C-alpha positions, -999 to 999 in steps of 0.1 A, spaced: -425 -193 249 -462 -196 242 -488 -175 259 -525 -184 255 -548 -158 270 -584 -165 279 -602 -132 276 -634 -114 268 -614 -87 249 -590 -104 225 -586 -74 202 -567 -57 231 -539 -82 228 -540 -83 190 -532 -45 190 -508 -41 218 -488 -73 216 -479 -67 179 -458 -36 188 -422 -29 199 -400 -56 214 -428 -82 219 -440 -77 184 -405 -83 170 -401 -114 193 -433 -128 178 -421 -121 142 -388 -139 151 -406 -169 165 -393 -164 200 -427 -156 216 -462 -165 206 -492 -147 220 -527 -161 213 -559 -144 226 -588 -167 229 -623 -152 231 -642 -168 260 -674 -154 246 -671 -177 216 -677 -207 238 -708 -195 255 -738 -217 249 -762 -189 257 -779 -176 225 -769 -141 234 -733 -152 241 -737 -142 278 -708 -152 300 -718 -138 334 -746 -141 360 -757 -129 394 -738 -143 424 -755 -167 447 -761 -152 481 -766 -117 466 -741 -89 462 -731 -62 437 -721 -69 402 -719 -100 380 -697 -131 381 -682 -149 351 -698 -184 348 -681 -218 346 -693 -231 313 -677 -207 287 -643 -205 306 -639 -242 312 -650 -251 277 -625 -226 262 -598 -241 284 -607 -277 275 -607 -269 238 -574 -252 241 -557 -281 259 -575 -311 243 -548 -319 218 -517 -311 239 -494 -341 240 -469 -325 264 -474 -317 301 -503 -295 312 -495 -258 308 -492 -236 339 -525 -217 343 -523 -183 359 -554 -163 369 -547 -125 369 -562 -116 403 -557 -89 429 -557 -117 454 -526 -133 440 -490 -129 449 -476 -97 435 -455 -100 404 -418 -94 409 -387 -97 388 -380 -130 406 -414 -144 397 -410 -132 361 -376 -150 359 -392 -182 372 -420 -180 347 -396 -174 318 -384 -210 322 -418 -223 313 -426 -233 277 -463 -226 278 -484 -204 300 -522 -199 300 -534 -166 314 -570 -162 325 -584 -127 326 -614 -121 349 -640 -94 346 -669 -79 364 -668 -91 401 -645 -120 392 -650 -156 382 -669 -186 397 -646 -201 423 -650 -235 407 -630 -223 377 -601 -216 400 -605 -250 417 -606 -268 384 -579 -253 362 -559 -225 380 -524 -233 393 -518 -199 408 -530 -163 410 -508 -134 403 -514 -97 409 -495 -67 395 -501 -46 426 -524 -40 456 -552 -23 437 -581 -33 415 -585 -29 378 -615 -33 355 -603 -67 342 -573 -90 339 -563 -79 304 -538 -51 314 -522 -73 341 -519 -101 316 -501 -78 291 -478 -66 319 -469 -102 328 -463 -111 291 -440 -81 286 -421 -87 319 -416 -124 312 -409 -122 275 -379 -98 278 -361 -124 299 -364 -151 272 -330 -155 254 -326 -134 222 -357 -113 228 -334 -85 239 -301 -78 222 -281 -90 252 -284 -102 287 -270 -69 299 -302 -53 285 -321 -66 315 -295 -78 340 -285 -42 347 -320 -30 352 -339 -22 384 -349 -52 405 -329 -78 386 -304 -81 415 -326 -65 442 -312 -30 436 -326 -1 416 -308 8 384 -280 34 385 -287 68 367 -282 68 329 -269 97 307 -265 102 270 -252 129 246 -245 158 249 -221 157 278 -232 192 287 -268 202 283 -276 238 293 -248 237 318 -259 204 334 -230 180 330 -227 143 329 -206 130 358 -169 130 349 -164 93 359 -186 83 329 -164 101 305 -132 87 319 -131 55 299 -120 36 331 -145 8 330 -136 -7 365 -141 27 381 -174 32 362 -187 -1 373 -178 7 409 -195 41 406 -226 25 391 -229 -1 418 -226 26 445 -252 47 428 -276 17 427 -271 11 464 -277 48 472 -307 51 449 -323 20 464 -316 33 499 -332 66 491 -362 56 469 -370 21 481 -358 17 517 -380 -14 519 -359 -31 493 -327 -18 508 -336 -34 542 -341 -67 525 -307 -65 509 -290 -56 542 -305 -87 559 -290 -111 533 
């Protein structure tokens, strides 16, 4: 899976995306993350990438020229189909595990990170396939949301994690929250691990974990539980 990120702050990705699971996935050739500096494409002598909005209003808006030139340069030599372009925006559909699973089937994604008061609408009309948000709140820019999406999608790519169970048992994969987890020691300051987990009876453990997932979802996320009940 290849991620190309159009951003004003490429060093953010160069630091964070080289660590942990995503860093190892890149070393193993399973994932590729490239951060492209939009400012490099500005034709303004001061490398300016924003301007005041027509009609007035607060803040500045990213202009068409640097963004579209960066995109055109990125895609000019591609022989395969056009990559899916995602604009990280609070106006987009909210990222879910289902959406991450859908995106993990792609071979190449281009993520566009806005800043200031956003981007010129003509950029969206020209190159963006969809807008995705990571929640109903506003951040300073699209870099953090893009990294969240890359992490969320990458871990679903085969071989990035040690096994499918590493993600298929997690919260949201099947609509339920994950069951509680315990590790050694079995008794810590008088607080004991549930006996069922020490029994060695895998069928009963699986049954217990499933019940715990249902109860935890019902308690912590009744909105998700109601959706499951309707199915």
